SEFIZA-3560 file (N, C-alpha, C; in Angstrom, 3 decimals):
REM SEFIZA-3560
<numar><xx>44.266</xx><yy>-19.574</yy><zz>-49.248</zz><atom>N</atom></numar>
<numar><xx>45.338</xx><yy>-18.617</yy><zz>-49.160</zz><atom>CA</atom></numar>
<numar><xx>46.701</xx><yy>-19.324</yy><zz>-49.280</zz><atom>C</atom></numar>
<numar><xx>46.876</xx><yy>-20.416</yy><zz>-48.562</zz><atom>N</atom></numar>
<numar><xx>48.123</xx><yy>-21.176</yy><zz>-48.633</zz><atom>CA</atom></numar>
<numar><xx>48.312</xx><yy>-21.766</yy><zz>-50.024</zz><atom>C</atom></numar>
<numar><xx>47.219</xx><yy>-22.233</yy><zz>-50.605</zz><atom>N</atom></numar>
<numar><xx>47.286</xx><yy>-22.813</yy><zz>-51.938</zz><atom>CA</atom></numar>
<numar><xx>47.740</xx><yy>-21.758</yy><zz>-52.951</zz><atom>C</atom></numar>
<numar><xx>47.240</xx><yy>-20.555</yy><zz>-52.815</zz><atom>N</atom></numar>
<numar><xx>47.630</xx><yy>-19.453</yy><zz>-53.702</zz><atom>CA</atom></numar>
<numar><xx>49.105</xx><yy>-19.115</yy><zz>-53.524</zz><atom>C</atom></numar>
<numar><xx>49.559</xx><yy>-19.093</yy><zz>-52.284</zz><atom>N</atom></numar>
<numar><xx>50.966</xx><yy>-18.813</yy><zz>-51.997</zz><atom>CA</atom></numar>
<numar><xx>51.865</xx><yy>-19.877</yy><zz>-52.611</zz><atom>C</atom></numar>
<numar><xx>51.508</xx><yy>-21.135</yy><zz>-52.440</zz><atom>N</atom></numar>
<numar><xx>52.308</xx><yy>-22.224</yy><zz>-52.994</zz><atom>CA</atom></numar>
<numar><xx>52.350</xx><yy>-22.159</yy><zz>-54.519</zz><atom>C</atom></numar>
<numar><xx>51.243</xx><yy>-21.789</yy><zz>-55.132</zz><atom>N</atom></numar>
<numar><xx>51.205</xx><yy>-21.665</yy><zz>-56.592</zz><atom>CA</atom></numar>
<numar><xx>52.165</xx><yy>-20.572</yy><zz>-57.051</zz><atom>C</atom></numar>
<numar><xx>52.182</xx><yy>-19.451</yy><zz>-56.340</zz><atom>N</atom></numar>
<numar><xx>53.096</xx><yy>-18.354</yy><zz>-56.689</zz><atom>CA</atom></numar>
<numar><xx>54.551</xx><yy>-18.762</yy><zz>-56.494</zz><atom>C</atom></numar>
<numar><xx>54.828</xx><yy>-19.471</yy><zz>-55.423</zz><atom>N</atom></numar>
<numar><xx>56.197</xx><yy>-19.919</yy><zz>-55.152</zz><atom>CA</atom></numar>
<numar><xx>56.654</xx><yy>-20.883</yy><zz>-56.237</zz><atom>C</atom></numar>
<numar><xx>55.803</xx><yy>-21.803</yy><zz>-56.617</zz><atom>N</atom></numar>
<numar><xx>56.160</xx><yy>-22.785</yy><zz>-57.640</zz><atom>CA</atom></numar>
<numar><xx>56.374</xx><yy>-22.138</yy><zz>-59.005</zz><atom>C</atom></numar>
<numar><xx>55.637</xx><yy>-21.068</yy><zz>-59.293</zz><atom>N</atom></numar>
<numar><xx>55.827</xx><yy>-20.366</yy><zz>-60.563</zz><atom>CA</atom></numar>
<numar><xx>57.239</xx><yy>-19.802</yy><zz>-60.666</zz><atom>C</atom></numar>
<numar><xx>57.735</xx><yy>-19.284</yy><zz>-59.570</zz><atom>N</atom></numar>
<numar><xx>59.039</xx><yy>-18.618</yy><zz>-59.570</zz><atom>CA</atom></numar>
<numar><xx>60.186</xx><yy>-19.553</yy><zz>-59.201</zz><atom>C</atom></numar>
<numar><xx>59.890</xx><yy>-20.751</yy><zz>-58.761</zz><atom>N</atom></numar>
<numar><xx>60.932</xx><yy>-21.656</yy><zz>-58.268</zz><atom>CA</atom></numar>
<numar><xx>61.989</xx><yy>-21.945</yy><zz>-59.319</zz><atom>C</atom></numar>
<numar><xx>61.577</xx><yy>-22.290</yy><zz>-60.522</zz><atom>N</atom></numar>
<numar><xx>62.541</xx><yy>-22.623</yy><zz>-61.568</zz><atom>CA</atom></numar>
<numar><xx>63.423</xx><yy>-21.421</yy><zz>-61.896</zz><atom>C</atom></numar>
<numar><xx>62.804</xx><yy>-20.257</yy><zz>-62.017</zz><atom>N</atom></numar>
<numar><xx>63.569</xx><yy>-19.040</yy><zz>-62.315</zz><atom>CA</atom></numar>
<numar><xx>64.548</xx><yy>-18.723</yy><zz>-61.193</zz><atom>C</atom></numar>
<numar><xx>64.084</xx><yy>-18.841</yy><zz>-59.956</zz><atom>N</atom></numar>
<numar><xx>64.953</xx><yy>-18.546</yy><zz>-58.811</zz><atom>CA</atom></numar>
<numar><xx>66.138</xx><yy>-19.499</yy><zz>-58.742</zz><atom>C</atom></numar>
<numar><xx>65.881</xx><yy>-20.770</yy><zz>-58.983</zz><atom>N</atom></numar>
<numar><xx>66.966</xx><yy>-21.756</yy><zz>-58.931</zz><atom>CA</atom></numar>
<numar><xx>67.972</xx><yy>-21.493</yy><zz>-60.040</zz><atom>C</atom></numar>
<numar><xx>67.473</xx><yy>-21.251</yy><zz>-61.250</zz><atom>N</atom></numar>
<numar><xx>68.376</xx><yy>-21.001</yy><zz>-62.377</zz><atom>CA</atom></numar>
<numar><xx>69.200</xx><yy>-19.738</yy><zz>-62.171</zz><atom>C</atom></numar>
<numar><xx>68.608</xx><yy>-18.698</yy><zz>-61.611</zz><atom>N</atom></numar>
<numar><xx>69.362</xx><yy>-17.456</yy><zz>-61.405</zz><atom>CA</atom></numar>
<numar><xx>70.341</xx><yy>-17.581</yy><zz>-60.241</zz><atom>C</atom></numar>
<numar><xx>70.086</xx><yy>-18.515</yy><zz>-59.345</zz><atom>N</atom></numar>
<numar><xx>70.973</xx><yy>-18.695</yy><zz>-58.199</zz><atom>CA</atom></numar>
<numar><xx>72.333</xx><yy>-19.258</yy><zz>-58.560</zz><atom>C</atom></numar>
<numar><xx>72.399</xx><yy>-20.097</yy><zz>-59.582</zz><atom>N</atom></numar>
<numar><xx>73.674</xx><yy>-20.705</yy><zz>-59.971</zz><atom>CA</atom></numar>
<numar><xx>74.701</xx><yy>-19.671</yy><zz>-60.422</zz><atom>C</atom></numar>
<numar><xx>74.380</xx><yy>-18.777</yy><zz>-61.373</zz><atom>N</atom></numar>
<numar><xx>75.384</xx><yy>-17.776</yy><zz>-61.749</zz><atom>CA</atom></numar>
<numar><xx>75.627</xx><yy>-16.755</yy><zz>-60.636</zz><atom>C</atom></numar>
<numar><xx>74.603</xx><yy>-16.443</yy><zz>-59.860</zz><atom>N</atom></numar>
<numar><xx>74.766</xx><yy>-15.472</yy><zz>-58.779</zz><atom>CA</atom></numar>
<numar><xx>75.767</xx><yy>-15.964</yy><zz>-57.742</zz><atom>C</atom></numar>
<numar><xx>75.758</xx><yy>-17.262</yy><zz>-57.471</zz><atom>N</atom></numar>
<numar><xx>76.683</xx><yy>-17.849</yy><zz>-56.498</zz><atom>CA</atom></numar>
<numar><xx>78.005</xx><yy>-18.272</yy><zz>-57.118</zz><atom>C</atom></numar>
<numar><xx>78.110</xx><yy>-18.160</yy><zz>-58.441</zz><atom>N</atom></numar>
<numar><xx>79.344</xx><yy>-18.547</yy><zz>-59.111</zz><atom>CA</atom></numar>
<numar><xx>79.497</xx><yy>-20.044</yy><zz>-59.279</zz><atom>C</atom></numar>
<numar><xx>78.389</xx><yy>-20.776</yy><zz>-59.176</zz><atom>N</atom></numar>
<numar><xx>78.456</xx><yy>-22.226</yy><zz>-59.325</zz><atom>CA</atom></numar>
<numar><xx>78.561</xx><yy>-22.609</yy><zz>-60.798</zz><atom>C</atom></numar>
<numar><xx>77.677</xx><yy>-22.026</yy><zz>-61.626</zz><atom>N</atom></numar>
<numar><xx>77.723</xx><yy>-22.292</yy><zz>-63.066</zz><atom>CA</atom></numar>
<numar><xx>77.299</xx><yy>-21.041</yy><zz>-63.801</zz><atom>C</atom></numar>
<numar><xx>78.112</xx><yy>-20.475</yy><zz>-64.629</zz><atom>N</atom></numar>
<numar><xx>79.499</xx><yy>-20.848</yy><zz>-64.865</zz><atom>CA</atom></numar>
<numar><xx>80.347</xx><yy>-20.578</yy><zz>-63.624</zz><atom>C</atom></numar>
<numar><xx>81.373</xx><yy>-21.400</yy><zz>-63.447</zz><atom>N</atom></numar>
<numar><xx>82.196</xx><yy>-21.329</yy><zz>-62.241</zz><atom>CA</atom></numar>
<numar><xx>82.919</xx><yy>-19.993</yy><zz>-62.157</zz><atom>C</atom></numar>
<numar><xx>82.670</xx><yy>-19.252</yy><zz>-61.073</zz><atom>N</atom></numar>
<numar><xx>83.314</xx><yy>-17.960</yy><zz>-60.847</zz><atom>CA</atom></numar>
<numar><xx>83.309</xx><yy>-17.668</yy><zz>-59.351</zz><atom>C</atom></numar>
<numar><xx>84.355</xx><yy>-18.080</yy><zz>-58.618</zz><atom>N</atom></numar>
<numar><xx>84.381</xx><yy>-17.872</yy><zz>-57.172</zz><atom>CA</atom></numar>
<numar><xx>84.357</xx><yy>-16.403</yy><zz>-56.777</zz><atom>C</atom></numar>
<numar><xx>84.709</xx><yy>-15.521</yy><zz>-57.681</zz><atom>N</atom></numar>
<numar><xx>84.705</xx><yy>-14.086</yy><zz>-57.377</zz><atom>CA</atom></numar>
<numar><xx>83.287</xx><yy>-13.553</yy><zz>-57.165</zz><atom>C</atom></numar>
<numar><xx>82.282</xx><yy>-14.237</yy><zz>-57.687</zz><atom>N</atom></numar>
<numar><xx>80.899</xx><yy>-13.773</yy><zz>-57.545</zz><atom>CA</atom></numar>
<numar><xx>80.505</xx><yy>-13.636</yy><zz>-56.072</zz><atom>C</atom></numar>
<numar><xx>80.890</xx><yy>-14.593</yy><zz>-55.280</zz><atom>N</atom></numar>
<numar><xx>80.553</xx><yy>-14.543</yy><zz>-53.854</zz><atom>CA</atom></numar>
<numar><xx>81.337</xx><yy>-13.428</yy><zz>-53.180</zz><atom>C</atom></numar>
<numar><xx>82.608</xx><yy>-13.291</yy><zz>-53.531</zz><atom>N</atom></numar>
<numar><xx>83.440</xx><yy>-12.264</yy><zz>-52.913</zz><atom>CA</atom></numar>
<numar><xx>82.978</xx><yy>-10.864</yy><zz>-53.276</zz><atom>C</atom></numar>
<numar><xx>82.367</xx><yy>-10.706</yy><zz>-54.437</zz><atom>N</atom></numar>
<numar><xx>81.847</xx><yy>-9.394</yy><zz>-54.840</zz><atom>CA</atom></numar>
<numar><xx>80.733</xx><yy>-8.938</yy><zz>-53.910</zz><atom>C</atom></numar>
<numar><xx>80.004</xx><yy>-9.867</yy><zz>-53.350</zz><atom>N</atom></numar>
<numar><xx>78.898</xx><yy>-9.536</yy><zz>-52.453</zz><atom>CA</atom></numar>
<numar><xx>79.368</xx><yy>-9.256</yy><zz>-51.024</zz><atom>C</atom></numar>
<numar><xx>80.566</xx><yy>-9.674</yy><zz>-50.694</zz><atom>N</atom></numar>
<numar><xx>81.112</xx><yy>-9.506</yy><zz>-49.353</zz><atom>CA</atom></numar>
<numar><xx>81.602</xx><yy>-8.071</yy><zz>-49.194</zz><atom>C</atom></numar>
<numar><xx>81.175</xx><yy>-7.376</yy><zz>-48.153</zz><atom>N</atom></numar>
<numar><xx>81.632</xx><yy>-5.995</yy><zz>-47.963</zz><atom>CA</atom></numar>
<numar><xx>83.140</xx><yy>-5.940</yy><zz>-47.716</zz><atom>C</atom></numar>
<numar><xx>83.822</xx><yy>-5.012</yy><zz>-48.371</zz><atom>N</atom></numar>
<numar><xx>85.279</xx><yy>-4.905</yy><zz>-48.263</zz><atom>CA</atom></numar>
<numar><xx>85.711</xx><yy>-4.614</yy><zz>-46.826</zz><atom>C</atom></numar>
<numar><xx>85.003</xx><yy>-3.752</yy><zz>-46.134</zz><atom>N</atom></numar>
<numar><xx>85.354</xx><yy>-3.411</yy><zz>-44.751</zz><atom>CA</atom></numar>
<numar><xx>85.272</xx><yy>-4.649</yy><zz>-43.870</zz><atom>C</atom></numar>
<numar><xx>84.278</xx><yy>-5.459</yy><zz>-44.090</zz><atom>N</atom></numar>
<numar><xx>84.116</xx><yy>-6.677</yy><zz>-43.291</zz><atom>CA</atom></numar>
<numar><xx>85.302</xx><yy>-7.612</yy><zz>-43.492</zz><atom>C</atom></numar>
<numar><xx>85.818</xx><yy>-7.696</yy><zz>-44.720</zz><atom>N</atom></numar>
<numar><xx>86.971</xx><yy>-8.551</yy><zz>-44.988</zz><atom>CA</atom></numar>
<numar><xx>88.171</xx><yy>-8.085</yy><zz>-44.182</zz><atom>C</atom></numar>
<numar><xx>88.398</xx><yy>-6.777</yy><zz>-44.120</zz><atom>N</atom></numar>
<numar><xx>89.523</xx><yy>-6.244</yy><zz>-43.358</zz><atom>CA</atom></numar>
<numar><xx>89.365</xx><yy>-6.566</yy><zz>-41.872</zz><atom>C</atom></numar>
<numar><xx>88.158</xx><yy>-6.350</yy><zz>-41.343</zz><atom>N</atom></numar>
<numar><xx>87.916</xx><yy>-6.624</yy><zz>-39.928</zz><atom>CA</atom></numar>
<numar><xx>88.097</xx><yy>-8.106</yy><zz>-39.625</zz><atom>C</atom></numar>
<numar><xx>87.599</xx><yy>-8.965</yy><zz>-40.507</zz><atom>N</atom></numar>
<numar><xx>87.741</xx><yy>-10.403</yy><zz>-40.300</zz><atom>CA</atom></numar>
<numar><xx>89.204</xx><yy>-10.816</yy><zz>-40.311</zz><atom>C</atom></numar>
<numar><xx>90.001</xx><yy>-10.195</yy><zz>-41.181</zz><atom>N</atom></numar>
<numar><xx>91.420</xx><yy>-10.507</yy><zz>-41.252</zz><atom>CA</atom></numar>
<numar><xx>92.103</xx><yy>-10.137</yy><zz>-39.941</zz><atom>C</atom></numar>
<numar><xx>91.792</xx><yy>-8.947</yy><zz>-39.400</zz><atom>N</atom></numar>
<numar><xx>92.400</xx><yy>-8.526</yy><zz>-38.136</zz><atom>CA</atom></numar>
<numar><xx>91.970</xx><yy>-9.435</yy><zz>-36.986</zz><atom>C</atom></numar>
<numar><xx>90.713</xx><yy>-9.804</yy><zz>-36.944</zz><atom>N</atom></numar>
<numar><xx>90.227</xx><yy>-10.702</yy><zz>-35.897</zz><atom>CA</atom></numar>
<numar><xx>90.929</xx><yy>-12.048</yy><zz>-36.006</zz><atom>C</atom></numar>
<numar><xx>91.095</xx><yy>-12.533</yy><zz>-37.226</zz><atom>N</atom></numar>
<numar><xx>91.753</xx><yy>-13.817</yy><zz>-37.438</zz><atom>CA</atom></numar>
<numar><xx>93.201</xx><yy>-13.776</yy><zz>-36.972</zz><atom>C</atom></numar>
<numar><xx>93.908</xx><yy>-12.695</yy><zz>-37.305</zz><atom>N</atom></numar>
<numar><xx>95.309</xx><yy>-12.553</yy><zz>-36.891</zz><atom>CA</atom></numar>
<numar><xx>95.401</xx><yy>-12.478</yy><zz>-35.374</zz><atom>C</atom></numar>
<numar><xx>94.526</xx><yy>-11.680</yy><zz>-34.750</zz><atom>N</atom></numar>
<numar><xx>94.538</xx><yy>-11.558</yy><zz>-33.291</zz><atom>CA</atom></numar>
<numar><xx>94.188</xx><yy>-12.884</yy><zz>-32.625</zz><atom>C</atom></numar>
<numar><xx>93.214</xx><yy>-13.585</yy><zz>-33.157</zz><atom>N</atom></numar>
<numar><xx>92.824</xx><yy>-14.875</yy><zz>-32.588</zz><atom>CA</atom></numar>
<numar><xx>93.963</xx><yy>-15.876</yy><zz>-32.679</zz><atom>C</atom></numar>
<numar><xx>94.665</xx><yy>-15.872</yy><zz>-33.797</zz><atom>N</atom></numar>
<numar><xx>95.794</xx><yy>-16.782</yy><zz>-33.976</zz><atom>CA</atom></numar>
<numar><xx>96.884</xx><yy>-16.482</yy><zz>-32.958</zz><atom>C</atom></numar>
<numar><xx>97.182</xx><yy>-15.204</yy><zz>-32.752</zz><atom>N</atom></numar>
<numar><xx>98.217</xx><yy>-14.823</yy><zz>-31.794</zz><atom>CA</atom></numar>
<numar><xx>97.827</xx><yy>-15.245</yy><zz>-30.377</zz><atom>C</atom></numar>
<numar><xx>96.579</xx><yy>-15.049</yy><zz>-30.022</zz><atom>N</atom></numar>
<numar><xx>96.112</xx><yy>-15.431</yy><zz>-28.688</zz><atom>CA</atom></numar>
<numar><xx>96.190</xx><yy>-16.947</yy><zz>-28.522</zz><atom>C</atom></numar>
<numar><xx>95.744</xx><yy>-17.681</yy><zz>-29.522</zz><atom>N</atom></numar>
<numar><xx>95.796</xx><yy>-19.149</yy><zz>-29.451</zz><atom>CA</atom></numar>
<numar><xx>97.227</xx><yy>-19.640</yy><zz>-29.291</zz><atom>C</atom></numar>
<numar><xx>98.141</xx><yy>-19.061</yy><zz>-30.060</zz><atom>N</atom></numar>
<numar><xx>99.541</xx><yy>-19.471</yy><zz>-29.967</zz><atom>CA</atom></numar>
<numar><xx>100.107</xx><yy>-19.170</yy><zz>-28.580</zz><atom>C</atom></numar>
<numar><xx>99.735</xx><yy>-18.032</yy><zz>-28.003</zz><atom>N</atom></numar>
<numar><xx>100.210</xx><yy>-17.679</yy><zz>-26.665</zz><atom>CA</atom></numar>
<numar><xx>99.685</xx><yy>-18.656</yy><zz>-25.619</zz><atom>C</atom></numar>
<numar><xx>98.418</xx><yy>-18.988</yy><zz>-25.718</zz><atom>N</atom></numar>
<numar><xx>97.823</xx><yy>-19.925</yy><zz>-24.762</zz><atom>CA</atom></numar>
<numar><xx>98.472</xx><yy>-21.297</yy><zz>-24.885</zz><atom>C</atom></numar>
<numar><xx>98.690</xx><yy>-21.742</yy><zz>-26.105</zz><atom>N</atom></numar>
<numar><xx>99.340</xx><yy>-23.042</yy><zz>-26.318</zz><atom>CA</atom></numar>
<numar><xx>100.746</xx><yy>-23.039</yy><zz>-25.736</zz><atom>C</atom></numar>
<numar><xx>101.479</xx><yy>-21.941</yy><zz>-25.916</zz><atom>N</atom></numar>
<numar><xx>102.835</xx><yy>-21.855</yy><zz>-25.370</zz><atom>CA</atom></numar>
<numar><xx>102.814</xx><yy>-21.948</yy><zz>-23.851</zz><atom>C</atom></numar>
<numar><xx>101.879</xx><yy>-21.261</yy><zz>-23.208</zz><atom>N</atom></numar>
<numar><xx>101.776</xx><yy>-21.305</yy><zz>-21.743</zz><atom>CA</atom></numar>
<numar><xx>101.419</xx><yy>-22.717</yy><zz>-21.287</zz><atom>C</atom></numar>
<numar><xx>100.463</xx><yy>-23.335</yy><zz>-21.949</zz><atom>N</atom></numar>
<numar><xx>100.061</xx><yy>-24.690</yy><zz>-21.560</zz><atom>CA</atom></numar>
<numar><xx>101.190</xx><yy>-25.694</yy><zz>-21.757</zz><atom>C</atom></numar>
<numar><xx>101.932</xx><yy>-25.554</yy><zz>-22.860</zz><atom>N</atom></numar>
<numar><xx>103.067</xx><yy>-26.455</yy><zz>-23.087</zz><atom>CA</atom></numar>
<numar><xx>104.131</xx><yy>-26.264</yy><zz>-22.014</zz><atom>C</atom></numar>
<numar><xx>104.374</xx><yy>-25.016</yy><zz>-21.634</zz><atom>N</atom></numar>
<numar><xx>105.366</xx><yy>-24.758</yy><zz>-20.590</zz><atom>CA</atom></numar>
<numar><xx>104.902</xx><yy>-25.374</yy><zz>-19.272</zz><atom>C</atom></numar>
<numar><xx>103.619</xx><yy>-25.216</yy><zz>-18.962</zz><atom>N</atom></numar>
<numar><xx>103.090</xx><yy>-25.782</yy><zz>-17.727</zz><atom>CA</atom></numar>
<numar><xx>103.188</xx><yy>-27.305</yy><zz>-17.741</zz><atom>C</atom></numar>
<numar><xx>103.005</xx><yy>-27.895</yy><zz>-18.883</zz><atom>N</atom></numar>
<numar><xx>102.999</xx><yy>-29.356</yy><zz>-18.958</zz><atom>CA</atom></numar>
<numar><xx>104.399</xx><yy>-29.942</yy><zz>-18.994</zz><atom>C</atom></numar>
<numar><xx>105.291</xx><yy>-29.334</yy><zz>-19.780</zz><atom>N</atom></numar>
<numar><xx>106.590</xx><yy>-29.952</yy><zz>-20.028</zz><atom>CA</atom></numar>
<numar><xx>107.739</xx><yy>-29.342</yy><zz>-19.234</zz><atom>C</atom></numar>
<numar><xx>107.563</xx><yy>-28.164</yy><zz>-18.666</zz><atom>N</atom></numar>
<numar><xx>108.643</xx><yy>-27.517</yy><zz>-17.923</zz><atom>CA</atom></numar>
<numar><xx>108.701</xx><yy>-28.123</yy><zz>-16.522</zz><atom>C</atom></numar>
<numar><xx>109.736</xx><yy>-28.910</yy><zz>-16.275</zz><atom>N</atom></numar>
<numar><xx>109.859</xx><yy>-29.607</yy><zz>-14.988</zz><atom>CA</atom></numar>
<numar><xx>110.632</xx><yy>-28.781</yy><zz>-13.964</zz><atom>C</atom></numar>
<numar><xx>111.089</xx><yy>-27.569</yy><zz>-14.338</zz><atom>N</atom></numar>
<numar><xx>111.848</xx><yy>-26.750</yy><zz>-13.389</zz><atom>CA</atom></numar>
<numar><xx>110.938</xx><yy>-26.054</yy><zz>-12.395</zz><atom>C</atom></numar>
<numar><xx>109.688</xx><yy>-25.837</yy><zz>-12.765</zz><atom>N</atom></numar>
<numar><xx>108.774</xx><yy>-25.186</yy><zz>-11.829</zz><atom>CA</atom></numar>
<numar><xx>108.047</xx><yy>-26.251</yy><zz>-11.024</zz><atom>C</atom></numar>
<numar><xx>107.821</xx><yy>-25.939</yy><zz>-9.765</zz><atom>N</atom></numar>
<numar><xx>107.151</xx><yy>-26.887</yy><zz>-8.888</zz><atom>CA</atom></numar>
<numar><xx>105.643</xx><yy>-26.687</yy><zz>-8.976</zz><atom>C</atom></numar>
<numar><xx>104.884</xx><yy>-27.762</yy><zz>-8.897</zz><atom>N</atom></numar>
<numar><xx>103.422</xx><yy>-27.625</yy><zz>-8.905</zz><atom>CA</atom></numar>
<numar><xx>102.964</xx><yy>-26.911</yy><zz>-7.646</zz><atom>C</atom></numar>
<numar><xx>101.889</xx><yy>-26.221</yy><zz>-7.734</zz><atom>N</atom></numar>
<numar><xx>101.356</xx><yy>-25.472</yy><zz>-6.581</zz><atom>CA</atom></numar>
<numar><xx>100.533</xx><yy>-26.341</yy><zz>-5.690</zz><atom>C</atom></numar>
//
């Protein structure tokens, strides 16, 4: 059974590998191929998450810098 499965996989291996290159935009080079597969709604959500994450990170860094470098406040 395993031998039969491996034979079937090997038959299709060359075809699968060759079809994978254009599908991924590797050859011929086309970076848009990958983006075409990405859902548009997901891109919007990822952009909002990225913007929110950046804002939160910047806020945390500002607080930590103030805690470290602001000598006007006394340590607790």
